[in-house]
C-alpha positions in Angstrom: -26.2 -93.9 -76.2 -29.0 -92.9 -78.5 -30.1 -89.4 -79.4 -33.4 -88.2 -77.9 -36.2 -87.0 -80.2 -38.7 -84.4 -78.8 -41.7 -86.1 -80.3 -44.4 -83.8 -79.0 -45.0 -80.8 -76.7 -48.0 -79.2 -75.2 -49.0 -76.6 -72.6 -51.9 -74.6 -71.3 -52.1 -70.8 -71.2 -50.6 -69.6 -68.0 -52.8 -67.7 -65.6 -52.9 -65.7 -62.4 -53.7 -67.7 -59.2 -57.0 -65.8 -59.0 -58.2 -67.6 -62.1 -58.7 -70.7 -59.9 -56.9 -73.2 -62.2 -56.6 -76.7 -60.8 -53.3 -78.6 -61.1 -54.8 -81.9 -62.2 -56.8 -80.2 -65.0 -53.9 -78.2 -66.3 -51.4 -81.1 -66.1 -53.7 -83.6 -67.8 -54.6 -81.1 -70.6 -51.0 -80.3 -71.3 -50.2 -84.0 -71.4 -53.0 -84.8 -73.8 -51.8 -82.0 -76.0 -48.2 -83.3 -76.0 -49.4 -86.8 -76.8 -51.6 -85.5 -79.7 -48.7 -83.4 -81.0 -46.5 -86.5 -81.0 -49.2 -88.7 -82.5 -49.0 -91.3 -79.8 -51.3 -92.8 -77.2 -50.7 -92.7 -73.5 -50.4 -96.5 -73.7 -47.3 -96.0 -75.8 -45.6 -94.2 -72.9 -43.3 -96.4 -70.9 -42.3 -94.0 -68.0 -43.4 -90.6 -66.8 -41.7 -87.9 -64.8 -44.1 -85.4 -63.2 -42.6 -82.2 -61.8 -44.2 -79.8 -59.2 -43.1 -77.8 -56.2 -46.2 -76.9 -54.1 -48.5 -79.8 -53.5 -48.9 -83.1 -51.7 -47.0 -86.3 -52.4 -48.0 -88.3 -55.6 -49.6 -85.2 -57.2 -48.1 -86.5 -60.4 -50.2 -89.7 -60.2 -53.3 -87.6 -59.4 -52.7 -85.6 -62.6 -51.7 -88.4 -64.9 -54.4 -90.8 -63.7 -56.9 -88.5 -65.5 -55.0 -89.3 -68.8 -54.8 -93.1 -68.3 -54.2 -95.9 -65.8 -51.5 -97.9 -67.6 -49.5 -99.0 -64.6 -46.2 -97.4 -65.8 -43.7 -95.9 -63.4 -44.5 -92.3 -62.5 -41.7 -90.5 -60.7 -42.6 -87.3 -58.8 -39.9 -84.6 -59.2 -39.3 -81.5 -57.0 -36.2 -79.4 -57.6 -37.5 -75.9 -56.9 -37.7 -73.6 -60.0 -35.7 -76.1 -62.1 -38.3 -78.9 -61.5 -39.6 -79.0 -65.1 -36.2 -79.2 -66.7 -35.1 -81.8 -64.1 -38.0 -84.0 -65.1 -36.9 -83.5 -68.7 -33.3 -84.4 -67.7 -34.5 -87.6 -66.2 -36.8 -88.5 -69.1 -33.8 -87.9 -71.5 -31.6 -90.2 -69.4 -34.2 -92.9 -69.6 -34.2 -92.7 -73.4 -30.5 -92.4 -73.9 -29.6 -95.2 -71.4 -31.8 -97.6 -73.4 -34.2 -98.1 -70.5 -37.2 -96.8 -72.4 -38.3 -95.9 -76.0 -41.0 -93.4 -75.2 -41.1 -91.2 -72.0 -43.3 -88.4 -70.8 -42.2 -85.4 -68.8 -44.9 -83.1 -67.4 -44.6 -80.1 -65.1 -47.3 -78.2 -63.4 -48.0 -75.7 -60.6 -51.1 -74.4 -58.8 -49.8 -71.3 -57.0 -51.2 -68.9 -54.5 -50.9 -65.1 -54.7 -48.0 -63.3 -53.2 -44.3 -63.9 -52.6 -43.0 -67.5 -52.2 -43.0 -68.8 -48.6 -41.9 -71.9 -46.8 -44.4 -74.6 -46.3 -42.8 -76.1 -43.2 -41.8 -74.0 -40.1 -40.7 -76.8 -37.8 -37.5 -77.9 -39.6 -34.3 -76.6 -41.2 -35.0 -74.6 -44.3 -33.1 -75.6 -47.4 -32.4 -71.9 -47.7 -30.9 -71.4 -44.3 -27.3 -71.2 -45.6 -28.4 -68.9 -48.5 -30.1 -66.6 -46.0 -27.0 -66.5 -43.8 -24.8 -65.5 -46.7 -27.3 -62.9 -47.9 -27.5 -61.2 -44.4 -23.8 -61.3 -44.0 -23.2 -59.6 -47.4 -26.0 -57.0 -47.5 -27.7 -56.9 -44.1 -31.2 -57.7 -43.0 -34.3 -56.6 -44.9 -38.0 -57.1 -44.8 -38.2 -57.7 -48.5 -39.1 -61.1 -49.8 -36.0 -63.3 -49.7 -36.0 -64.2 -53.5 -36.0 -60.4 -54.2 -33.1 -60.0 -51.8 -31.1 -62.8 -53.5 -31.6 -61.6 -57.0 -31.7 -57.9 -56.2 -28.4 -58.3 -54.4 -27.0 -60.1 -57.4 -28.0 -57.2 -59.6 -26.4 -54.8 -57.1 -23.1 -56.7 -57.3 -23.1 -56.4 -61.1 -23.8 -52.7 -60.8 -21.0 -52.2 -58.3 -18.4 -54.0 -60.4 -19.4 -52.9 -63.9 -21.4 -49.7 -63.5 -24.6 -51.3 -64.8 -27.7 -49.1 -64.5 -31.1 -49.9 -63.1 -32.5 -48.6 -66.4 -30.8 -51.5 -68.2 -32.6 -54.0 -66.0 -35.8 -52.2 -66.7 -35.2 -52.5 -70.5 -35.2 -56.3 -70.0 -38.7 -56.1 -68.6 -39.8 -53.9 -71.5 -38.4 -56.4 -74.0 -40.1 -59.3 -72.2 -43.5 -57.7 -72.6 -42.8 -56.8 -76.2 -42.0 -60.5 -77.0 -45.0 -61.8 -74.9 -47.4 -59.8 -77.1 -47.1 -62.6 -79.7 -47.6 -65.4 -77.2 -51.2 -66.6 -76.5 -49.9 -68.6 -73.5 -48.5 -65.6 -71.7 -50.1 -64.0 -68.6 -49.0 -60.4 -69.4 -49.1 -59.3 -73.0 -49.7 -55.6 -72.6 -46.7 -53.3 -73.6 -44.7 -51.6 -70.9 -42.6 -48.4 -71.1 -39.3 -47.8 -69.4 -41.0 -45.3 -67.1 -43.7 -47.9 -66.3 -41.0 -50.3 -65.0 -38.9 -47.8 -63.2 -41.8 -46.1 -61.5 -43.5 -49.3 -60.3 -43.2 -49.9 -56.6 -39.7 -50.8 -55.3 -39.3 -54.4 -54.0 -35.6 -54.5 -53.3 -33.4 -52.1 -55.2 -32.7 -52.2 -58.1 -35.8 -54.4 -58.5 -39.2 -52.8 -58.9 -42.4 -54.9 -59.1 -42.3 -55.0 -62.9 -38.8 -56.5 -62.8 -40.1 -59.5 -60.8 -41.9 -62.5 -62.3 -45.5 -63.1 -61.0 -46.8 -66.1 -59.2 -48.5 -68.2 -61.9 -50.5 -71.3 -62.5 -49.8 -73.5 -65.5 -48.6 -76.8 -67.0 -46.5 -78.0 -69.9 -45.4 -81.4 -71.1 -43.1 -83.1 -73.6 -43.0 -86.6 -75.1 -39.5 -87.9 -75.7 -38.5 -91.0 -77.8 -35.8 -92.7 -79.6 -35.2 -92.1 -83.3 -36.2 -95.8 -84.0 -39.5 -95.3 -82.1 -40.2 -92.2 -84.0 -39.6 -93.9 -87.4 -41.8 -96.9 -86.4 -44.7 -94.6 -85.4 -44.4 -92.0 -88.1 -43.4 -89.3 -85.6 -41.9 -86.0 -86.7 -38.3 -86.3 -85.5 -37.3 -82.7 -86.6 -36.2 -81.6 -83.1 -33.7 -83.5 -81.0 -31.8 -82.9 -77.8 -28.2 -82.5 -78.8 -26.7 -82.0 -75.4 -27.8 -81.4 -71.8 -26.1 -80.9 -68.4 -27.3 -80.5 -64.9 -25.2 -79.0 -62.1 -25.7 -78.2 -58.4 -23.9 -75.8 -56.1 -20.2 -75.9 -55.3 -18.3 -74.2 -52.6 -18.1 -70.9 -54.5 -21.9 -70.5 -54.0 -21.4 -69.8 -50.3 -17.7 -68.8 -50.0 -17.5 -66.1 -52.7 -19.6 -63.7 -50.6 -21.1 -62.5 -53.9 -24.9 -62.8 -54.5 -24.3 -63.6 -58.1 -22.8 -66.9 -57.1 -25.5 -67.4 -54.6 -28.2 -67.2 -57.3 -26.5 -69.8 -59.5 -24.0 -68.0 -61.8 -21.4 -70.6 -61.4 -23.9 -73.5 -61.7 -25.1 -72.0 -64.9 -21.6 -71.4 -66.3 -20.6 -74.9 -65.5 -23.6 -76.5 -67.1 -23.3 -74.4 -70.2 -19.7 -75.2 -70.6 -20.4 -78.9 -70.4 -23.1 -78.5 -73.1 -20.8 -76.6 -75.4 -17.9 -79.0 -75.0 -20.1 -82.1 -75.5 -21.9 -80.7 -78.5 -19.1 -78.8 -80.2 -21.4 -75.8 -80.5 -20.3 -72.3 -79.6 -22.6 -69.9 -77.8 -22.2 -67.5 -80.6 -23.8 -70.1 -83.0 -27.1 -70.0 -81.1 -29.8 -67.7 -82.4 -32.6 -68.3 -79.8 -32.5 -68.8 -76.1 -35.1 -69.4 -73.4 -33.4 -68.5 -70.1 -34.4 -68.1 -66.5 -35.5 -64.5 -66.1 -37.3 -64.8 -62.7 -36.0 -61.3 -62.1 -34.7 -58.9 -64.7 -31.4 -58.8 -63.0 -31.0 -62.6 -63.5 -31.6 -62.3 -67.3 -28.6 -60.1 -67.6 -26.5 -62.3 -65.4 -27.5 -65.3 -67.5 -26.3 -63.7 -70.7 -22.8 -63.7 -69.2 -23.0 -67.1 -67.4 -24.2 -68.8 -70.6 -21.4 -67.2 -72.6 -23.7 -65.2 -74.9 -21.6 -62.2 -74.1 -18.3 -61.8 -72.2 -18.5 -61.1 -68.4 -19.2 -57.5 -67.7 -20.8 -56.8 -71.1 -24.4 -57.7 -70.4 -25.4 -54.1 -70.3 -24.0 -53.5 -73.8 -25.9 -56.5 -75.2 -29.1 -54.9 -73.9 -28.2 -51.4 -75.0 -27.3 -52.5 -78.5 -30.5 -54.5 -78.9 -28.5 -57.7 -79.5 -30.9 -59.7 -77.1 -34.0 -59.4 -79.4 -35.2 -59.6 -83.0 -32.8 -58.0 -85.4 -29.9 -58.5 -82.9 -27.4 -61.3 -82.4 -29.6 -63.6 -80.3 -33.3 -63.6 -79.4 -33.7 -64.2 -75.7 -37.0 -65.3 -74.3 -39.2 -65.0 -77.5 -42.0 -66.4 -75.3 -41.9 -63.4 -73.0 -40.0 -65.4 -70.4 -40.9 -65.8 -66.8 -41.3 -62.0 -66.4 -44.3 -61.9 -68.8 -45.3 -65.5 -69.7 -45.3 -66.3 -66.0 -43.5 -68.7 -63.7 -45.5 -71.7 -62.5 -42.4 -73.3 -60.9 -42.9 -76.9 -61.9 -44.0 -76.0 -65.4 -41.4 -73.4 -66.4 -38.7 -75.8 -67.7 -41.1 -77.7 -69.9 -42.7 -74.5 -71.2 -39.2 -73.4 -72.2 -38.8 -76.7 -74.0 -42.1 -76.2 -75.8 -41.2 -72.8 -77.0 -37.9 -73.9 -78.4 -39.4 -76.9 -80.1 -41.9 -74.6 -81.9 -39.0 -72.3 -82.8 -37.0 -75.1 -84.4 -40.0 -76.5 -86.2 -40.7 -73.0 -87.6 -44.2 -72.9 -86.1 -43.8 -70.1 -83.5 -46.0 -67.7 -85.5 -45.3 -64.0 -84.8 -42.5 -65.0 -82.3 -40.6 -67.0 -85.0 -36.8 -66.5 -85.1 -35.9 -66.8 -88.8 -33.9 -69.8 -89.7 -33.4 -71.1 -86.1 -31.7 -74.5 -86.2 -30.3 -74.4 -82.6 -32.0 -73.4 -79.4 -30.6 -73.2 -75.9 -32.6 -73.6 -72.7 -31.5 -72.4 -69.2 -33.5 -73.2 -66.1 -32.3 -72.8 -62.5 -33.7 -73.5 -59.0 -32.1 -72.2 -55.9 -31.2 -74.7 -53.3 -30.0 -75.5 -56.0 -29.8 -76.9 -59.5 -29.2 -75.6 -63.0 -30.1 -77.4 -66.2 -28.9 -76.3 -69.6 -30.3 -78.0 -72.7 -29.3 -77.6 -76.4 -31.9 -78.5 -79.0 -31.2 -78.9 -82.7 -33.2 -79.2 -85.8 -32.4 -82.3 -87.7 -30.9 -81.8 -91.2 
């Protein structure tokens, strides 16, 4: 097994669906930027993994054919909101297994306005079991199902630990504050606590400004072996130290707890595998890009990732230990709440942010002295990918 170098990353500014961005344009641009960042040509790439959720089959080929027609294997990946990091997971496996020396992972999404909805009404929904548990635990609602899932998870935390809605609102305020320094983010204007709490209710405790927006975007990463990097003069500063991917277990559906339904146990298991294989403690990690599709889920992720003990997420927020000057900077990019959440691109945009952080090139978002970075990306249905990056000594 060889270590994986993140040779280059690239992305495009995320945008609202009304901007009219086309997936093939965004994906090819992000790919070209990643190749230039790595200093390699598309002809050097031996395999490609293209991630997207909403689109027709072989959209990955349609996007990458605009970059080159080299005949390499192109694998299309769809794993809901964890699609981008799943493509990264597969690309890393190709490198570390010895099957390839240079691999591309690209994720993209061309979304439509409004809440997520099913594309197929004539067959069993992958969320049928999730919906059944949600209805059994908290009854029926006309709210969007994703808000019911993650809002219900927030309610469970509130009921057990006394967490306040104001704490979740603080997460959204922090996200906007971080996004102010990110030219790739959709929403960069500051928010106040009152702005968040007084925005329209979606599914209590969630208000509209505690929910990530539908977004268009693309991001890409070029991975390679250390030997390939040395032979091609590639900056090998950032490497993947450990990575784990998990899917649901019985507890997701049998616990009758919306926290488990939205991936708490998947996340905890993947994180534990990463910590055990790397020998790194979560308290050693200064910067984290985590899956804040809803403000409630950011707080849950603090605990599932071991950044703070179970039940203490509110204290982490109240003490300011989740931002600059605190113990760990979470989502310096602004996260999904402010940067945006183009489903297929999210995991690779997280990768790009952490690579910039570990290189020391994140500009006003820079976390001083960051030598380790943790990435957390989940998709309901479900899958969780946790990745630990390190700066080479």
